[in-house]
N, CA, C, O and CB atoms as a CASP TS submission, in Angstrom:
PFRMAT TS
TARGET T0000
AUTHOR 0000-0000-0000
METHOD Language model
MODEL 1
PARENT N/A
ATOM      1  N   MET     1     103.994 116.477  99.653  1.00  0.00           N
ATOM      2  CA  MET     1     103.626 115.326 100.456  1.00  0.00           C
ATOM      3  C   MET     1     104.711 115.120 101.517  1.00  0.00           C
ATOM      4  O   MET     1     105.905 115.176 101.221  1.00  0.00           O
ATOM      5  CB  MET     1     103.446 114.047  99.566  1.00  0.00           C
ATOM      6  N   THR     2     104.279 114.884 102.742  1.00  0.00           N
ATOM      7  CA  THR     2     105.236 114.715 103.834  1.00  0.00           C
ATOM      8  C   THR     2     106.010 113.414 103.694  1.00  0.00           C
ATOM      9  O   THR     2     105.552 112.470 103.050  1.00  0.00           O
ATOM     10  CB  THR     2     104.519 114.752 105.179  1.00  0.00           C
ATOM     11  N   GLN     3     107.179 113.376 104.300  1.00  0.00           N
ATOM     12  CA  GLN     3     107.992 112.163 104.256  1.00  0.00           C
ATOM     13  C   GLN     3     107.290 111.000 104.956  1.00  0.00           C
ATOM     14  O   GLN     3     107.398 109.857 104.512  1.00  0.00           O
ATOM     15  CB  GLN     3     109.357 112.417 104.899  1.00  0.00           C
ATOM     16  N   SER     4     106.583 111.276 106.032  1.00  0.00           N
ATOM     17  CA  SER     4     105.885 110.194 106.745  1.00  0.00           C
ATOM     18  C   SER     4     104.786 109.589 105.874  1.00  0.00           C
ATOM     19  O   SER     4     104.561 108.379 105.922  1.00  0.00           O
ATOM     20  CB  SER     4     105.282 110.717 108.069  1.00  0.00           C
ATOM     21  N   LEU     5     104.100 110.411 105.080  1.00  0.00           N
ATOM     22  CA  LEU     5     103.090 109.892 104.166  1.00  0.00           C
ATOM     23  C   LEU     5     103.745 109.089 103.045  1.00  0.00           C
ATOM     24  O   LEU     5     103.245 108.027 102.672  1.00  0.00           O
ATOM     25  CB  LEU     5     102.251 111.041 103.582  1.00  0.00           C
ATOM     26  N   LYS     6     104.844 109.580 102.512  1.00  0.00           N
ATOM     27  CA  LYS     6     105.577 108.830 101.487  1.00  0.00           C
ATOM     28  C   LYS     6     106.009 107.472 102.028  1.00  0.00           C
ATOM     29  O   LYS     6     105.877 106.453 101.351  1.00  0.00           O
ATOM     30  CB  LYS     6     106.808 109.626 101.004  1.00  0.00           C
ATOM     31  N   ASP     7     106.527 107.468 103.261  1.00  0.00           N
ATOM     32  CA  ASP     7     106.960 106.207 103.881  1.00  0.00           C
ATOM     33  C   ASP     7     105.794 105.237 104.037  1.00  0.00           C
ATOM     34  O   ASP     7     105.945 104.039 103.797  1.00  0.00           O
ATOM     35  CB  ASP     7     107.600 106.477 105.249  1.00  0.00           C
ATOM     36  N   LYS     8     104.636 105.751 104.439  1.00  0.00           N
ATOM     37  CA  LYS     8     103.453 104.904 104.596  1.00  0.00           C
ATOM     38  C   LYS     8     103.029 104.308 103.259  1.00  0.00           C
ATOM     39  O   LYS     8     102.715 103.120 103.187  1.00  0.00           O
ATOM     40  CB  LYS     8     102.295 105.707 105.206  1.00  0.00           C
ATOM     41  N   ILE     9     103.018 105.111 102.205  1.00  0.00           N
ATOM     42  CA  ILE     9     102.636 104.634 100.879  1.00  0.00           C
ATOM     43  C   ILE     9     103.596 103.543 100.412  1.00  0.00           C
ATOM     44  O   ILE     9     103.159 102.511  99.903  1.00  0.00           O
ATOM     45  CB  ILE     9     102.613 105.799  99.869  1.00  0.00           C
ATOM     46  N   ILE    10     104.879 103.760 100.578  1.00  0.00           N
ATOM     47  CA  ILE    10     105.876 102.767 100.175  1.00  0.00           C
ATOM     48  C   ILE    10     105.705 101.481 100.979  1.00  0.00           C
ATOM     49  O   ILE    10     105.808 100.388 100.421  1.00  0.00           O
ATOM     50  CB  ILE    10     107.303 103.324 100.357  1.00  0.00           C
ATOM     51  N   THR    11     105.446 101.597 102.278  1.00  0.00           N
ATOM     52  CA  THR    11     105.244 100.420 103.124  1.00  0.00           C
ATOM     53  C   THR    11     104.030  99.620 102.665  1.00  0.00           C
ATOM     54  O   THR    11     104.096  98.396 102.556  1.00  0.00           O
ATOM     55  CB  THR    11     105.075 100.837 104.592  1.00  0.00           C
ATOM     56  N   VAL    12     102.920 100.311 102.395  1.00  0.00           N
ATOM     57  CA  VAL    12     101.714  99.630 101.930  1.00  0.00           C
ATOM     58  C   VAL    12     101.967  98.964 100.577  1.00  0.00           C
ATOM     59  O   VAL    12     101.559  97.822 100.364  1.00  0.00           O
ATOM     60  CB  VAL    12     100.536 100.623 101.831  1.00  0.00           C
ATOM     61  N   CYS    13     102.626  99.660  99.675  1.00  0.00           N
ATOM     62  CA  CYS    13     102.944  99.079  98.364  1.00  0.00           C
ATOM     63  C   CYS    13     103.803  97.832  98.520  1.00  0.00           C
ATOM     64  O   CYS    13     103.525  96.806  97.900  1.00  0.00           O
ATOM     65  CB  CYS    13     103.666 100.109  97.474  1.00  0.00           C
ATOM     66  N   ASN    14     104.837  97.913  99.339  1.00  0.00           N
ATOM     67  CA  ASN    14     105.708  96.751  99.559  1.00  0.00           C
ATOM     68  C   ASN    14     104.928  95.566 100.119  1.00  0.00           C
ATOM     69  O   ASN    14     105.121  94.429  99.688  1.00  0.00           O
ATOM     70  CB  ASN    14     106.851  97.117 100.511  1.00  0.00           C
ATOM     71  N   LYS    15     104.052  95.835 101.076  1.00  0.00           N
ATOM     72  CA  LYS    15     103.254  94.765 101.694  1.00  0.00           C
ATOM     73  C   LYS    15     102.346  94.104 100.662  1.00  0.00           C
ATOM     74  O   LYS    15     102.266  92.877 100.599  1.00  0.00           O
ATOM     75  CB  LYS    15     102.412  95.322 102.861  1.00  0.00           C
ATOM     76  N   LYS    16     101.661  94.912  99.853  1.00  0.00           N
ATOM     77  CA  LYS    16     100.749  94.370  98.841  1.00  0.00           C
ATOM     78  C   LYS    16     101.508  93.591  97.773  1.00  0.00           C
ATOM     79  O   LYS    16     101.048  92.541  97.324  1.00  0.00           O
ATOM     80  CB  LYS    16      99.942  95.499  98.189  1.00  0.00           C
ATOM     81  N   ILE    17     102.671  94.101  97.364  1.00  0.00           N
ATOM     82  CA  ILE    17     103.489  93.395  96.377  1.00  0.00           C
ATOM     83  C   ILE    17     103.945  92.058  96.940  1.00  0.00           C
ATOM     84  O   ILE    17     103.915  91.045  96.242  1.00  0.00           O
ATOM     85  CB  ILE    17     104.708  94.247  95.961  1.00  0.00           C
ATOM     86  N   GLU    18     104.367  92.050  98.200  1.00  0.00           N
ATOM     87  CA  GLU    18     104.809  90.818  98.850  1.00  0.00           C
ATOM     88  C   GLU    18     103.663  89.806  98.941  1.00  0.00           C
ATOM     89  O   GLU    18     103.871  88.611  98.732  1.00  0.00           O
ATOM     90  CB  GLU    18     105.361  91.122 100.253  1.00  0.00           C
ATOM     91  N   GLN    19     102.461  90.282  99.251  1.00  0.00           N
ATOM     92  CA  GLN    19     101.309  89.404  99.417  1.00  0.00           C
ATOM     93  C   GLN    19     100.758  88.881  98.094  1.00  0.00           C
ATOM     94  O   GLN    19     100.387  87.712  97.991  1.00  0.00           O
ATOM     95  CB  GLN    19     100.227  90.128 100.157  1.00  0.00           C
ATOM     96  N   LYS    20     100.704  89.751  97.081  1.00  0.00           N
ATOM     97  CA  LYS    20      99.966  89.421  95.861  1.00  0.00           C
ATOM     98  C   LYS    20     100.770  89.476  94.577  1.00  0.00           C
ATOM     99  O   LYS    20     100.230  89.200  93.507  1.00  0.00           O
ATOM    100  CB  LYS    20      98.827  90.328  95.731  1.00  0.00           C
ATOM    101  N   GLY    21     102.050  89.824  94.653  1.00  0.00           N
ATOM    102  CA  GLY    21     102.894  89.851  93.472  1.00  0.00           C
ATOM    103  C   GLY    21     103.019  91.229  92.849  1.00  0.00           C
ATOM    104  O   GLY    21     102.316  92.165  93.230  1.00  0.00           O
ATOM    105  N   VAL    22     103.921  91.340  91.888  1.00  0.00           N
ATOM    106  CA  VAL    22     104.267  92.641  91.304  1.00  0.00           C
ATOM    107  C   VAL    22     103.157  93.256  90.457  1.00  0.00           C
ATOM    108  O   VAL    22     103.214  94.443  90.137  1.00  0.00           O
ATOM    109  CB  VAL    22     105.496  92.498  90.464  1.00  0.00           C
ATOM    110  N   ASN    23     102.166  92.478  90.095  1.00  0.00           N
ATOM    111  CA  ASN    23     101.086  93.021  89.268  1.00  0.00           C
ATOM    112  C   ASN    23      99.892  93.512  90.072  1.00  0.00           C
ATOM    113  O   ASN    23      98.862  93.861  89.495  1.00  0.00           O
ATOM    114  CB  ASN    23     100.626  91.982  88.294  1.00  0.00           C
ATOM    115  N   VAL    24     100.013  93.545  91.391  1.00  0.00           N
ATOM    116  CA  VAL    24      98.890  93.970  92.226  1.00  0.00           C
ATOM    117  C   VAL    24      98.575  95.443  91.978  1.00  0.00           C
ATOM    118  O   VAL    24      99.473  96.273  91.837  1.00  0.00           O
ATOM    119  CB  VAL    24      99.201  93.731  93.719  1.00  0.00           C
ATOM    120  N   GLY    25      97.283  95.745  91.930  1.00  0.00           N
ATOM    121  CA  GLY    25      96.838  97.113  91.740  1.00  0.00           C
ATOM    122  C   GLY    25      96.287  97.695  93.029  1.00  0.00           C
ATOM    123  O   GLY    25      95.771  96.969  93.879  1.00  0.00           O
ATOM    124  N   LEU    26      96.398  99.002  93.168  1.00  0.00           N
ATOM    125  CA  LEU    26      95.905  99.714  94.341  1.00  0.00           C
ATOM    126  C   LEU    26      95.162 100.969  93.915  1.00  0.00           C
ATOM    127  O   LEU    26      95.405 101.526  92.844  1.00  0.00           O
ATOM    128  CB  LEU    26      97.061 100.071  95.291  1.00  0.00           C
ATOM    129  N   SER    27      94.255 101.398  94.774  1.00  0.00           N
ATOM    130  CA  SER    27      93.692 102.736  94.641  1.00  0.00           C
ATOM    131  C   SER    27      94.264 103.565  95.784  1.00  0.00           C
ATOM    132  O   SER    27      94.886 103.014  96.692  1.00  0.00           O
ATOM    133  CB  SER    27      92.107 102.716  94.665  1.00  0.00           C
ATOM    134  N   PHE    28      94.065 104.865  95.755  1.00  0.00           N
ATOM    135  CA  PHE    28      94.626 105.686  96.825  1.00  0.00           C
ATOM    136  C   PHE    28      93.946 105.421  98.163  1.00  0.00           C
ATOM    137  O   PHE    28      94.475 105.802  99.207  1.00  0.00           O
ATOM    138  CB  PHE    28      94.506 107.156  96.472  1.00  0.00           C
ATOM    139  N   TYR    29      92.785 104.777  98.149  1.00  0.00           N
ATOM    140  CA  TYR    29      92.129 104.404  99.401  1.00  0.00           C
ATOM    141  C   TYR    29      92.899 103.328 100.160  1.00  0.00           C
ATOM    142  O   TYR    29      92.667 103.145 101.355  1.00  0.00           O
ATOM    143  CB  TYR    29      90.719 103.921  99.122  1.00  0.00           C
ATOM    144  N   ALA    30      93.793 102.624  99.511  1.00  0.00           N
ATOM    145  CA  ALA    30      94.559 101.550 100.158  1.00  0.00           C
ATOM    146  C   ALA    30      95.441 102.068 101.292  1.00  0.00           C
ATOM    147  O   ALA    30      95.893 101.286 102.128  1.00  0.00           O
ATOM    148  CB  ALA    30      95.422 100.833  99.128  1.00  0.00           C
ATOM    149  N   PHE    31      95.687 103.362 101.328  1.00  0.00           N
ATOM    150  CA  PHE    31      96.588 103.936 102.320  1.00  0.00           C
ATOM    151  C   PHE    31      95.846 104.468 103.550  1.00  0.00           C
ATOM    152  O   PHE    31      96.439 105.098 104.426  1.00  0.00           O
ATOM    153  CB  PHE    31      97.397 105.049 101.690  1.00  0.00           C
ATOM    154  N   PHE    32      94.524 104.197 103.598  1.00  0.00           N
ATOM    155  CA  PHE    32      93.689 104.717 104.677  1.00  0.00           C
ATOM    156  C   PHE    32      92.813 103.618 105.246  1.00  0.00           C
ATOM    157  O   PHE    32      92.542 102.613 104.588  1.00  0.00           O
ATOM    158  CB  PHE    32      92.824 105.881 104.182  1.00  0.00           C
ATOM    159  N   SER    33      92.373 103.825 106.487  1.00  0.00           N
ATOM    160  CA  SER    33      91.402 102.910 107.079  1.00  0.00           C
ATOM    161  C   SER    33      90.044 103.167 106.433  1.00  0.00           C
ATOM    162  O   SER    33      89.896 104.107 105.652  1.00  0.00           O
ATOM    163  CB  SER    33      91.330 103.086 108.634  1.00  0.00           C
ATOM    164  N   ASN    34      89.083 102.361 106.745  1.00  0.00           N
ATOM    165  CA  ASN    34      87.761 102.510 106.145  1.00  0.00           C
ATOM    166  C   ASN    34      86.933 103.598 106.816  1.00  0.00           C
ATOM    167  O   ASN    34      85.707 103.613 106.696  1.00  0.00           O
ATOM    168  CB  ASN    34      87.020 101.199 106.208  1.00  0.00           C
ATOM    169  N   LYS    35      87.593 104.496 107.514  1.00  0.00           N
ATOM    170  CA  LYS    35      86.919 105.623 108.148  1.00  0.00           C
ATOM    171  C   LYS    35      87.494 106.910 107.562  1.00  0.00           C
ATOM    172  O   LYS    35      88.650 106.954 107.144  1.00  0.00           O
ATOM    173  CB  LYS    35      87.086 105.585 109.708  1.00  0.00           C
ATOM    174  N   ASN    36      86.693 107.924 107.540  1.00  0.00           N
ATOM    175  CA  ASN    36      87.152 109.223 107.071  1.00  0.00           C
ATOM    176  C   ASN    36      87.606 110.034 108.282  1.00  0.00           C
ATOM    177  O   ASN    36      87.009 111.056 108.621  1.00  0.00           O
ATOM    178  CB  ASN    36      86.030 109.970 106.275  1.00  0.00           C
ATOM    179  N   ASP    37      88.679 109.559 108.930  1.00  0.00           N
ATOM    180  CA  ASP    37      89.134 110.203 110.149  1.00  0.00           C
ATOM    181  C   ASP    37      90.199 111.271 109.907  1.00  0.00           C
ATOM    182  O   ASP    37      90.594 111.967 110.842  1.00  0.00           O
ATOM    183  CB  ASP    37      89.665 109.172 111.089  1.00  0.00           C
ATOM    184  N   ASN    38      90.668 111.409 108.669  1.00  0.00           N
ATOM    185  CA  ASN    38      91.635 112.447 108.343  1.00  0.00           C
ATOM    186  C   ASN    38      91.363 112.947 106.916  1.00  0.00           C
ATOM    187  O   ASN    38      92.121 112.636 105.996  1.00  0.00           O
ATOM    188  CB  ASN    38      93.100 111.909 108.483  1.00  0.00           C
ATOM    189  N   PRO    39      90.293 113.714 106.733  1.00  0.00           N
ATOM    190  CA  PRO    39      89.911 114.135 105.381  1.00  0.00           C
ATOM    191  C   PRO    39      90.961 114.989 104.682  1.00  0.00           C
ATOM    192  O   PRO    39      91.072 114.937 103.457  1.00  0.00           O
ATOM    193  CB  PRO    39      88.624 114.894 105.438  1.00  0.00           C
ATOM    194  N   GLU    40      91.730 115.770 105.426  1.00  0.00           N
ATOM    195  CA  GLU    40      92.756 116.603 104.797  1.00  0.00           C
ATOM    196  C   GLU    40      93.844 115.736 104.157  1.00  0.00           C
ATOM    197  O   GLU    40      94.291 116.008 103.043  1.00  0.00           O
ATOM    198  CB  GLU    40      93.380 117.561 105.833  1.00  0.00           C
ATOM    199  N   LEU    41      94.259 114.697 104.869  1.00  0.00           N
ATOM    200  CA  LEU    41      95.283 113.805 104.346  1.00  0.00           C
ATOM    201  C   LEU    41      94.755 113.004 103.158  1.00  0.00           C
ATOM    202  O   LEU    41      95.463 112.805 102.171  1.00  0.00           O
ATOM    203  CB  LEU    41      95.775 112.861 105.443  1.00  0.00           C
ATOM    204  N   LEU    42      93.512 112.549 103.259  1.00  0.00           N
ATOM    205  CA  LEU    42      92.884 111.839 102.148  1.00  0.00           C
ATOM    206  C   LEU    42      92.841 112.723 100.905  1.00  0.00           C
ATOM    207  O   LEU    42      93.132 112.256  99.804  1.00  0.00           O
ATOM    208  CB  LEU    42      91.463 111.384 102.530  1.00  0.00           C
ATOM    209  N   MET    43      92.483 113.989 101.069  1.00  0.00           N
ATOM    210  CA  MET    43      92.434 114.903  99.929  1.00  0.00           C
ATOM    211  C   MET    43      93.824 115.197  99.376  1.00  0.00           C
ATOM    212  O   MET    43      93.985 115.395  98.172  1.00  0.00           O
ATOM    213  CB  MET    43      91.754 116.204 100.329  1.00  0.00           C
ATOM    214  N   GLU    44      94.816 115.226 100.237  1.00  0.00           N
ATOM    215  CA  GLU    44      96.190 115.433  99.774  1.00  0.00           C
ATOM    216  C   GLU    44      96.621 114.302  98.849  1.00  0.00           C
ATOM    217  O   GLU    44      97.185 114.539  97.781  1.00  0.00           O
ATOM    218  CB  GLU    44      97.154 115.539 100.967  1.00  0.00           C
ATOM    219  N   VAL    45      96.348 113.069  99.273  1.00  0.00           N
ATOM    220  CA  VAL    45      96.719 111.912  98.446  1.00  0.00           C
ATOM    221  C   VAL    45      95.861 111.865  97.188  1.00  0.00           C
ATOM    222  O   VAL    45      96.371 111.579  96.105  1.00  0.00           O
ATOM    223  CB  VAL    45      96.568 110.594  99.246  1.00  0.00           C
ATOM    224  N   ALA    46      94.570 112.139  97.315  1.00  0.00           N
ATOM    225  CA  ALA    46      93.681 112.135  96.152  1.00  0.00           C
ATOM    226  C   ALA    46      94.131 113.174  95.121  1.00  0.00           C
ATOM    227  O   ALA    46      94.128 112.898  93.921  1.00  0.00           O
ATOM    228  CB  ALA    46      92.226 112.410  96.587  1.00  0.00           C
ATOM    229  N   THR    47      94.512 114.352  95.579  1.00  0.00           N
ATOM    230  CA  THR    47      94.997 115.408  94.678  1.00  0.00           C
ATOM    231  C   THR    47      96.281 114.978  93.992  1.00  0.00           C
ATOM    232  O   THR    47      96.441 115.173  92.787  1.00  0.00           O
ATOM    233  CB  THR    47      95.227 116.721  95.449  1.00  0.00           C
ATOM    234  N   TRP    48      97.190 114.396  94.749  1.00  0.00           N
ATOM    235  CA  TRP    48      98.453 113.903  94.182  1.00  0.00           C
ATOM    236  C   TRP    48      98.166 112.835  93.128  1.00  0.00           C
ATOM    237  O   TRP    48      98.758 112.849  92.049  1.00  0.00           O
ATOM    238  CB  TRP    48      99.376 113.331  95.300  1.00  0.00           C
ATOM    239  N   TRP    49      97.262 111.914  93.438  1.00  0.00           N
ATOM    240  CA  TRP    49      96.934 110.778  92.578  1.00  0.00           C
ATOM    241  C   TRP    49      96.193 111.232  91.314  1.00  0.00           C
ATOM    242  O   TRP    49      96.572 110.872  90.199  1.00  0.00           O
ATOM    243  CB  TRP    49      96.085 109.758  93.351  1.00  0.00           C
ATOM    244  N   ILE    50      95.143 112.018  91.501  1.00  0.00           N
ATOM    245  CA  ILE    50      94.242 112.355  90.399  1.00  0.00           C
ATOM    246  C   ILE    50      94.692 113.592  89.629  1.00  0.00           C
ATOM    247  O   ILE    50      94.785 113.560  88.402  1.00  0.00           O
ATOM    248  CB  ILE    50      92.843 112.570  90.928  1.00  0.00           C
ATOM    249  N   MET    51      94.967 114.667  90.333  1.00  0.00           N
ATOM    250  CA  MET    51      95.257 115.926  89.662  1.00  0.00           C
ATOM    251  C   MET    51      96.706 116.039  89.196  1.00  0.00           C
ATOM    252  O   MET    51      96.979 116.469  88.076  1.00  0.00           O
ATOM    253  CB  MET    51      94.935 117.069  90.577  1.00  0.00           C
ATOM    254  N   GLU    52      97.623 115.649  90.067  1.00  0.00           N
ATOM    255  CA  GLU    52      99.038 115.813  89.733  1.00  0.00           C
ATOM    256  C   GLU    52      99.541 114.768  88.746  1.00  0.00           C
ATOM    257  O   GLU    52     100.259 115.092  87.800  1.00  0.00           O
ATOM    258  CB  GLU    52      99.868 115.756  90.988  1.00  0.00           C
ATOM    259  N   HIS    53      99.154 113.493  88.972  1.00  0.00           N
ATOM    260  CA  HIS    53      99.696 112.409  88.144  1.00  0.00           C
ATOM    261  C   HIS    53      98.694 111.824  87.146  1.00  0.00           C
ATOM    262  O   HIS    53      99.062 110.994  86.316  1.00  0.00           O
ATOM    263  CB  HIS    53     100.196 111.311  89.031  1.00  0.00           C
ATOM    264  N   LYS    54      97.424 112.255  87.224  1.00  0.00           N
ATOM    265  CA  LYS    54      96.390 111.800  86.276  1.00  0.00           C
ATOM    266  C   LYS    54      96.298 110.278  86.230  1.00  0.00           C
ATOM    267  O   LYS    54      96.174 109.686  85.158  1.00  0.00           O
ATOM    268  CB  LYS    54      96.682 112.341  84.870  1.00  0.00           C
ATOM    269  N   LEU    55      96.360 109.645  87.413  1.00  0.00           N
ATOM    270  CA  LEU    55      96.332 108.189  87.489  1.00  0.00           C
ATOM    271  C   LEU    55      94.902 107.671  87.421  1.00  0.00           C
ATOM    272  O   LEU    55      93.955 108.369  87.783  1.00  0.00           O
ATOM    273  CB  LEU    55      97.007 107.708  88.774  1.00  0.00           C
ATOM    274  N   ASP    56      94.761 106.435  86.950  1.00  0.00           N
ATOM    275  CA  ASP    56      93.473 105.759  86.951  1.00  0.00           C
ATOM    276  C   ASP    56      93.111 105.374  88.382  1.00  0.00           C
ATOM    277  O   ASP    56      93.920 105.504  89.301  1.00  0.00           O
ATOM    278  CB  ASP    56      93.500 104.509  86.030  1.00  0.00           C
ATOM    279  N   HIS    57      91.877 104.896  88.552  1.00  0.00           N
ATOM    280  CA  HIS    57      91.433 104.522  89.897  1.00  0.00           C
ATOM    281  C   HIS    57      92.350 103.460  90.502  1.00  0.00           C
ATOM    282  O   HIS    57      92.767 103.580  91.654  1.00  0.00           O
ATOM    283  CB  HIS    57      89.984 104.007  89.859  1.00  0.00           C
ATOM    284  N   PHE    58      92.664 102.425  89.730  1.00  0.00           N
ATOM    285  CA  PHE    58      93.605 101.395  90.172  1.00  0.00           C
ATOM    286  C   PHE    58      94.876 101.487  89.352  1.00  0.00           C
ATOM    287  O   PHE    58      94.835 101.593  88.127  1.00  0.00           O
ATOM    288  CB  PHE    58      92.985  99.982  90.054  1.00  0.00           C
ATOM    289  N   GLU    59      95.997 101.446  90.039  1.00  0.00           N
ATOM    290  CA  GLU    59      97.317 101.452  89.397  1.00  0.00           C
ATOM    291  C   GLU    59      98.185 100.386  90.058  1.00  0.00           C
ATOM    292  O   GLU    59      97.939  99.979  91.194  1.00  0.00           O
ATOM    293  CB  GLU    59      97.993 102.864  89.499  1.00  0.00           C
ATOM    294  N   LYS    60      99.190  99.950  89.334  1.00  0.00           N
ATOM    295  CA  LYS    60     100.120  98.955  89.873  1.00  0.00           C
ATOM    296  C   LYS    60     100.858  99.538  91.079  1.00  0.00           C
ATOM    297  O   LYS    60     101.313 100.681  91.047  1.00  0.00           O
ATOM    298  CB  LYS    60     101.132  98.497  88.783  1.00  0.00           C
ATOM    299  N   ALA    61     100.967  98.750  92.124  1.00  0.00           N
ATOM    300  CA  ALA    61     101.654  99.190  93.346  1.00  0.00           C
ATOM    301  C   ALA    61     103.094  99.580  93.046  1.00  0.00           C
ATOM    302  O   ALA    61     103.611 100.537  93.623  1.00  0.00           O
ATOM    303  CB  ALA    61     101.621  98.084  94.417  1.00  0.00           C
ATOM    304  N   ILE    62     103.741  98.853  92.155  1.00  0.00           N
ATOM    305  CA  ILE    62     105.140  99.136  91.817  1.00  0.00           C
ATOM    306  C   ILE    62     105.249 100.527  91.169  1.00  0.00           C
ATOM    307  O   ILE    62     106.213 101.252  91.416  1.00  0.00           O
ATOM    308  CB  ILE    62     105.709  98.038  90.860  1.00  0.00           C
ATOM    309  N   LYS    63     104.274 100.892  90.354  1.00  0.00           N
ATOM    310  CA  LYS    63     104.265 102.217  89.716  1.00  0.00           C
ATOM    311  C   LYS    63     104.114 103.313  90.765  1.00  0.00           C
ATOM    312  O   LYS    63     104.822 104.319  90.723  1.00  0.00           O
ATOM    313  CB  LYS    63     103.124 102.314  88.677  1.00  0.00           C
ATOM    314  N   ILE    64     103.194 103.117  91.703  1.00  0.00           N
ATOM    315  CA  ILE    64     102.964 104.091  92.755  1.00  0.00           C
ATOM    316  C   ILE    64     104.225 104.248  93.610  1.00  0.00           C
ATOM    317  O   ILE    64     104.644 105.362  93.924  1.00  0.00           O
ATOM    318  CB  ILE    64     101.763 103.672  93.626  1.00  0.00           C
ATOM    319  N   LYS    65     104.810 103.130  93.973  1.00  0.00           N
ATOM    320  CA  LYS    65     106.031 103.133  94.777  1.00  0.00           C
ATOM    321  C   LYS    65     107.132 103.939  94.083  1.00  0.00           C
ATOM    322  O   LYS    65     107.816 104.738  94.723  1.00  0.00           O
ATOM    323  CB  LYS    65     106.508 101.690  95.038  1.00  0.00           C
ATOM    324  N   ASN    66     107.301 103.729  92.789  1.00  0.00           N
ATOM    325  CA  ASN    66     108.339 104.460  92.043  1.00  0.00           C
ATOM    326  C   ASN    66     108.027 105.938  91.917  1.00  0.00           C
ATOM    327  O   ASN    66     108.943 106.759  91.947  1.00  0.00           O
ATOM    328  CB  ASN    66     108.508 103.865  90.661  1.00  0.00           C
ATOM    329  N   LEU    67     106.752 106.304  91.776  1.00  0.00           N
ATOM    330  CA  LEU    67     106.391 107.717  91.711  1.00  0.00           C
ATOM    331  C   LEU    67     106.663 108.423  93.019  1.00  0.00           C
ATOM    332  O   LEU    67     107.086 109.579  93.026  1.00  0.00           O
ATOM    333  CB  LEU    67     104.936 107.873  91.338  1.00  0.00           C
ATOM    334  N   VAL    68     106.424 107.743  94.128  1.00  0.00           N
ATOM    335  CA  VAL    68     106.642 108.350  95.445  1.00  0.00           C
ATOM    336  C   VAL    68     108.124 108.542  95.720  1.00  0.00           C
ATOM    337  O   VAL    68     108.524 109.524  96.346  1.00  0.00           O
ATOM    338  CB  VAL    68     106.014 107.488  96.545  1.00  0.00           C
ATOM    339  N   LYS    69     108.929 107.613  95.257  1.00  0.00           N
ATOM    340  CA  LYS    69     110.378 107.729  95.466  1.00  0.00           C
ATOM    341  C   LYS    69     110.891 108.894  94.677  1.00  0.00           C
ATOM    342  O   LYS    69     112.089 109.179  94.704  1.00  0.00           O
ATOM    343  CB  LYS    69     111.119 106.437  95.062  1.00  0.00           C
TER
END
């Protein structure tokens, strides 16, 4: 995963935690707009989320943030 993608994921996690608290859950779709304008990047994150880490559809933002770090 590229550093710019890691930075984006951490930024989104931080924003959601700030808005909704440490127990907020996210899916990997939270890092994308509601358009499929970059399917390769979406598949990269989906593969990391589902295949590499075996995560559920929704996971705590704090957990995702720590995995990316």
